[in-house]
C-alpha positions as CSV (number, residue, x, y, z in Angstrom):
1,M,-23.1,-4.9,17.7
2,V,-23.8,-2.1,20.1
3,R,-25.3,-4.2,22.8
4,K,-21.9,-6.1,22.7
5,Y,-20.0,-3.4,23.7
6,L,-22.3,-2.3,26.0
7,T,-22.2,-5.7,28.0
8,V,-18.4,-5.3,28.4
9,I,-18.4,-1.9,29.7
10,V,-21.3,-2.6,32.1
11,G,-19.0,-5.0,34.0
12,L,-16.4,-2.0,33.9
13,V,-18.8,0.0,36.0
14,T,-19.8,-2.6,38.3
15,A,-16.4,-3.1,39.1
16,T,-15.0,0.1,39.0
17,A,-17.5,0.9,41.4
18,L,-16.6,-2.0,44.2
19,V,-13.2,-0.4,44.2
20,A,-13.5,3.5,44.0
21,P,-15.8,5.7,45.6
22,A,-17.8,7.8,43.2
23,G,-16.3,10.8,41.9
24,A,-12.7,9.7,43.4
25,A,-9.7,10.5,40.7
26,P,-7.8,7.6,39.3
27,R,-4.6,7.3,39.3
28,E,-2.1,8.1,36.7
29,L,-1.6,5.3,34.1
30,V,1.2,5.5,32.0
31,L,0.6,2.9,28.6
32,P,3.1,0.1,28.3
33,A,6.3,1.8,26.7
34,P,7.0,0.5,23.2
35,T,10.1,-1.9,22.7
36,G,11.5,-1.0,19.3
37,P,14.6,0.7,18.9
38,H,13.2,4.2,17.7
39,P,11.6,7.1,19.5
40,V,8.1,7.6,18.4
41,G,6.9,11.1,16.7
42,W,3.4,12.1,16.2
43,S,1.3,14.4,14.0
44,R,-2.2,15.0,13.6
45,L,-4.2,15.5,9.7
46,H,-7.7,16.8,9.3
47,L,-8.9,15.6,6.0
48,V,-12.0,16.9,4.0
49,D,-13.3,14.8,1.2
50,E,-15.0,17.4,-1.0
51,D,-16.3,14.8,-3.5
52,R,-18.4,12.8,-0.6
53,T,-21.4,13.8,1.8
54,D,-21.2,12.4,4.9
55,P,-23.4,9.4,5.2
56,W,-24.5,9.8,8.9
57,V,-24.9,13.6,8.9
58,P,-25.5,14.4,5.5
59,T,-25.1,18.6,5.6
60,G,-21.6,18.6,4.6
61,P,-18.8,16.6,3.2
62,R,-17.0,13.9,5.1
63,E,-14.4,15.2,7.9
64,L,-12.0,12.6,9.1
65,M,-9.4,13.3,11.7
66,V,-6.3,11.0,11.7
67,S,-3.1,10.4,14.4
68,V,0.0,9.5,12.4
69,W,2.9,7.9,14.8
70,Y,6.2,7.6,13.1
71,P,9.8,6.6,14.0
72,A,11.9,10.0,15.1
73,A,15.4,10.9,14.8
74,A,14.8,12.2,18.7
75,A,12.2,11.9,21.4
76,R,11.6,16.1,21.2
77,G,8.2,17.8,21.8
78,D,5.5,17.3,24.3
79,R,4.0,13.8,25.0
80,V,0.7,13.4,23.2
81,P,-2.2,13.8,25.4
82,Y,-4.5,10.7,25.2
83,A,-7.7,12.1,25.4
84,T,-8.9,15.4,25.9
85,A,-11.4,15.9,28.8
86,E,-14.4,16.6,26.5
87,E,-13.9,12.9,24.7
88,S,-12.9,11.5,27.6
89,R,-16.3,12.6,29.0
90,L,-18.2,11.4,25.9
91,L,-16.6,7.8,26.0
92,L,-17.5,7.4,29.7
93,E,-21.0,9.0,29.5
94,L,-21.8,6.6,26.3
95,Y,-21.2,3.8,28.4
96,G,-22.8,5.1,31.7
97,I,-19.3,5.0,33.7
98,T,-19.9,7.4,36.4
99,S,-17.6,5.9,39.1
100,V,-15.0,8.2,38.3
101,P,-14.2,11.5,37.1
102,P,-15.8,12.4,33.7
103,D,-12.3,13.6,32.8
104,A,-10.6,10.3,33.7
105,L,-9.1,9.4,30.6
106,T,-6.9,12.7,30.4
107,E,-4.5,10.9,33.0
108,V,-3.5,8.7,30.8
109,R,0.2,9.2,29.5
110,T,1.6,8.0,26.3
111,H,4.9,8.1,24.7
112,A,4.9,9.7,21.7
113,R,6.2,13.1,21.0
114,A,4.1,16.1,19.0
115,G,6.2,17.2,16.0
116,A,9.2,15.1,16.8
117,P,11.7,15.3,13.9
118,P,11.3,12.2,11.7
119,L,13.8,9.5,11.1
120,R,15.5,9.7,8.1
121,T,17.3,6.8,6.5
122,H,17.9,5.5,3.0
123,H,14.6,3.4,2.8
124,R,11.1,4.8,3.6
125,F,9.0,2.8,5.8
126,P,6.2,0.5,5.6
127,L,2.5,1.9,6.5
128,V,0.2,0.4,8.5
129,V,-3.6,1.9,9.0
130,L,-5.6,1.1,12.1
131,S,-9.4,1.5,12.3
132,P,-10.8,1.2,15.8
133,G,-14.1,-0.3,17.1
134,L,-17.6,0.8,17.1
135,A,-17.5,4.1,19.7
136,F,-13.8,3.4,20.1
137,P,-12.0,6.8,19.4
138,R,-8.5,6.6,17.3
139,W,-6.4,6.8,20.5
140,T,-7.9,3.7,21.8
141,L,-5.0,1.8,19.8
142,T,-2.3,4.3,20.8
143,T,-0.3,0.9,22.6
144,L,-0.1,-1.1,19.2
145,A,0.2,2.4,17.0
146,E,3.5,3.5,19.3
147,E,4.8,-0.2,19.2
148,L,4.7,-0.3,15.5
149,A,6.3,3.2,15.0
150,S,8.8,2.4,17.5
151,R,9.5,-0.5,15.0
152,G,10.3,1.6,12.1
153,Y,6.8,1.5,10.6
154,V,4.3,5.0,10.0
155,V,1.0,3.9,11.6
156,A,-2.2,6.0,10.5
157,G,-5.1,5.8,13.1
158,I,-8.4,7.1,12.0
159,D,-11.3,8.4,13.6
160,H,-14.6,7.7,11.7
161,T,-16.5,10.7,12.1
162,Y,-19.8,10.1,13.9
163,E,-18.9,5.9,14.9
164,G,-16.3,7.4,17.6
165,A,-17.6,8.6,20.7
166,A,-15.9,12.0,20.1
167,V,-14.3,13.2,17.6
168,T,-12.4,16.6,17.9
169,F,-11.4,19.0,14.7
170,P,-8.9,21.6,15.0
171,D,-11.5,24.5,15.4
172,G,-12.8,22.7,18.6
173,R,-16.2,21.1,17.1
174,V,-16.6,17.8,18.7
175,A,-18.5,15.1,16.7
176,K,-20.7,12.7,19.0
177,C,-21.6,9.2,18.1
178,V,-24.5,9.0,15.6
179,V,-24.3,5.5,14.7
180,C,-24.1,4.4,18.4
181,T,-27.7,5.1,18.6
182,G,-28.7,2.3,16.6
183,G,-30.6,1.8,13.3
184,T,-27.6,1.7,11.2
185,S,-26.4,-2.0,9.6
186,G,-23.0,-3.3,10.2
187,A,-22.7,-3.6,6.4
188,S,-23.0,0.3,5.8
189,I,-20.7,1.1,8.3
190,T,-18.1,-1.3,7.1
191,A,-19.2,0.3,3.8
192,S,-18.3,3.5,4.6
193,R,-14.8,2.8,6.5
194,A,-13.7,1.7,3.2
195,L,-14.0,4.6,1.7
196,D,-12.7,6.3,4.6
197,I,-9.4,4.1,4.7
198,S,-8.9,4.4,0.7
199,F,-9.2,8.5,1.4
200,V,-6.8,8.2,4.1
201,L,-4.5,6.4,2.2
202,D,-4.5,9.0,-0.7
203,H,-3.5,12.0,1.6
204,V,-1.1,10.0,3.8
205,L,0.9,8.5,0.9
206,A,1.1,12.5,-0.6
207,Q,2.0,14.0,2.7
208,Y,4.6,11.6,3.9
209,R,5.9,10.9,0.8
210,D,9.1,11.1,1.9
211,L,8.6,8.8,5.0
212,V,6.0,6.3,3.6
213,D,6.8,3.1,0.9
214,P,3.6,2.9,-1.3
215,H,4.4,-0.4,-1.9
216,R,4.3,-1.9,1.7
217,I,0.7,-1.1,3.2
218,A,-1.2,-3.2,5.6
219,V,-4.7,-2.3,7.0
220,A,-5.8,-3.3,10.7
221,G,-8.8,-3.0,12.8
222,H,-10.2,-4.0,15.8
223,S,-13.8,-5.1,15.6
224,I,-15.9,-3.6,12.9
225,G,-12.5,-1.9,12.2
226,G,-11.1,-5.7,11.2
227,A,-14.4,-5.7,9.0
228,A,-13.1,-2.6,7.3
229,A,-9.8,-3.9,6.6
230,A,-11.4,-7.1,4.9
231,A,-13.6,-4.6,2.7
232,T,-11.1,-2.2,2.0
233,M,-8.6,-5.2,0.5
234,L,-11.2,-6.1,-1.5
235,A,-11.6,-2.5,-3.2
236,D,-8.3,-1.3,-3.2
237,S,-5.0,-3.2,-4.8
238,R,-2.7,-0.8,-2.8
239,V,-3.0,-2.8,0.4
240,D,-0.8,-5.9,0.8
241,A,-2.0,-7.2,3.8
242,G,-5.0,-7.2,6.3
243,L,-5.6,-8.0,10.1
244,N,-8.7,-8.6,12.1
245,L,-8.9,-8.2,15.9
246,D,-12.1,-9.8,16.9
247,G,-14.3,-8.1,14.4
248,S,-17.6,-9.6,13.0
249,F,-17.4,-9.3,9.4
250,Q,-20.4,-7.5,8.0
251,P,-21.3,-9.1,5.9
252,A,-19.4,-12.5,5.6
253,L,-16.6,-12.2,2.5
254,A,-18.5,-13.7,-0.6
255,Q,-15.4,-13.3,-2.7
256,D,-11.6,-14.6,-2.7
257,L,-9.4,-12.6,-1.2
258,A,-5.8,-13.8,-2.1
259,R,-3.5,-11.3,-0.2
260,P,-1.9,-12.4,3.5
261,F,-4.8,-11.8,6.3
262,L,-4.5,-12.7,9.9
263,L,-7.7,-13.2,12.4
264,V,-7.2,-12.9,16.0
265,S,-10.3,-13.8,17.7
266,A,-11.1,-13.7,21.5
267,E,-13.2,-15.1,24.3
268,D,-15.3,-18.0,22.9
269,R,-15.1,-17.0,19.6
270,T,-13.9,-20.3,17.9
271,P,-14.9,-22.2,14.9
272,G,-19.0,-23.1,15.1
273,R,-19.6,-20.0,17.0
274,R,-18.8,-17.5,14.5
275,Q,-20.9,-17.9,11.2
276,D,-19.5,-15.0,9.8
277,W,-15.7,-16.0,10.2
278,D,-16.8,-19.6,9.2
279,L,-17.9,-18.6,6.1
280,T,-15.4,-16.1,5.1
281,W,-12.4,-18.5,6.2
282,P,-12.7,-20.7,2.9
283,H,-12.2,-17.1,1.2
284,L,-8.7,-16.2,2.4
285,T,-7.3,-18.1,-0.1
286,G,-3.4,-16.6,0.2
287,W,-1.5,-16.5,3.3
288,R,-3.9,-16.8,6.2
289,R,-3.8,-17.8,10.5
290,W,-6.5,-17.6,12.5
291,L,-5.0,-17.1,16.1
292,H,-7.3,-17.7,19.5
293,V,-6.5,-16.1,22.7
294,P,-9.4,-17.4,24.8
295,D,-8.4,-15.5,28.3
296,T,-9.3,-12.1,26.6
297,G,-12.3,-9.7,26.0
298,H,-13.5,-8.5,22.9
299,S,-12.7,-5.1,24.1
300,S,-9.2,-6.3,25.1
301,L,-7.7,-6.4,22.0
302,S,-7.4,-2.1,21.9
303,D,-5.8,-0.5,25.1
304,I,-8.6,-1.1,27.4
305,A,-6.8,-4.2,28.5
306,V,-4.5,-1.7,30.5
307,V,-7.1,1.4,30.6
308,G,-10.0,-1.1,31.9
309,E,-7.8,-2.6,34.7
310,W,-6.7,1.1,36.0
311,L,-10.1,1.9,35.8
312,G,-10.8,-0.9,38.2
313,L,-12.2,-3.9,36.0
314,P,-10.6,-7.2,37.3
315,A,-12.7,-9.7,35.1
316,E,-10.1,-10.6,32.6
317,P,-8.0,-13.7,33.4
318,L,-4.9,-12.3,31.3
319,P,-3.4,-9.0,32.9
320,G,-3.4,-6.4,30.9
321,K,0.3,-5.7,29.9
322,R,0.4,-9.3,29.3
323,V,-2.3,-9.1,26.7
324,V,-0.6,-6.1,25.3
325,E,2.8,-7.8,25.3
326,I,0.7,-10.7,23.0
327,M,-1.2,-8.4,20.7
328,R,2.1,-6.4,19.9
329,T,4.0,-9.4,19.2
330,Y,2.1,-11.3,17.0
331,V,0.8,-8.3,14.7
332,A,4.2,-6.8,14.4
333,A,5.5,-10.5,13.4
334,F,2.6,-10.4,10.7
335,V,3.7,-7.2,9.0
336,D,7.4,-8.0,9.4
337,L,6.7,-11.2,7.6
338,H,4.5,-9.5,4.7
339,L,6.1,-5.8,4.5
340,R,9.2,-6.5,5.0
341,H,9.6,-10.2,4.0
342,C,11.4,-11.3,7.1
343,A,11.1,-14.8,8.4
344,Q,8.6,-15.3,11.6
345,P,8.8,-18.6,13.0
346,L,6.1,-17.6,15.8
347,L,3.5,-17.5,13.1
348,D,4.0,-21.1,11.8
349,S,2.8,-23.0,15.0
350,P,2.1,-22.6,18.6
351,S,4.8,-21.1,20.8
352,S,6.1,-22.1,24.2
353,E,6.7,-18.1,24.9
354,F,2.8,-17.5,24.1
355,P,1.2,-20.5,25.3
356,E,-2.0,-18.2,25.9
357,V,-2.2,-17.9,22.0
358,Q,-4.0,-21.2,20.0
359,F,-3.9,-21.7,16.5
360,V,-7.1,-22.4,15.3
361,G,-7.2,-22.4,11.3
362,P,-4.4,-24.2,9.4
363,A,-1.5,-22.5,7.0
364,R,-2.3,-22.3,3.5
């Protein structure tokens, strides 16, 4: 699994070396603006599970950092930084990217406002929890998080400590990726993430009780985060719907999951080439879809779609902004259907508006 990520990033390193001299500062990147009607607010949680020892560095309790994006009443407050200089350095260093300055990712600009006043309505908002891919920090799902928040969702993005390149705590400590060095099974990481997600749910539902509807919850994950979404649903009945964005099931599901689940695959990951998905598919016994976007790379289902281009990666057939548009549209349609019960014909059959998206799995 780590080798798969390294293959993607090695291509990025090669491409950037061709277009930028070593140490050249990349131009500023503004992430695609969210398209919903609401400004986006942002806050941060530092959570400590005193009842659970950290599974990867067992010297203390499990600590997690969580970003919460939410619909705001006004676009007040400072723009939220994308990455700190140290987070940028550690992520680029992890993948051997030396053709840009170590702090390059600090030049990425977001749209959320720190501490913006939350939007208050007569109804509370649905909650979507995001779990990133291995080695990818929570902020690599910012484009999706901001979009959902602008459409009226509260979004909680989790940093799974020692599983991301860099996790920064409020006291200045920075936890590096421990499991990235190998020797840890995907099944163990998936199981740990399911515990993380349920723990985060406990606290988000308590601390944002005035904003979040506890009866409308989805969990979405990129890569191994998608496997964690399914594992969480099997263990936690509070989760109403789940999404796996090109993640290997580790392990494949061996019991039925009767709630809605969406699969989105990239590259050549189609039936017959993904044994874990082939084995899992029959166990998705509720509403289900398998969408395939062949002209995207594995990491492109995160912010890498646009960040990779900005750093000089020209390899993907689909432009980064188009990938972001596709992912935002289909994920929003899924949660609108299952958390808001709004009809979504887009999920019934292929669309001429999005010819890049293929329907692989039949409806149930």
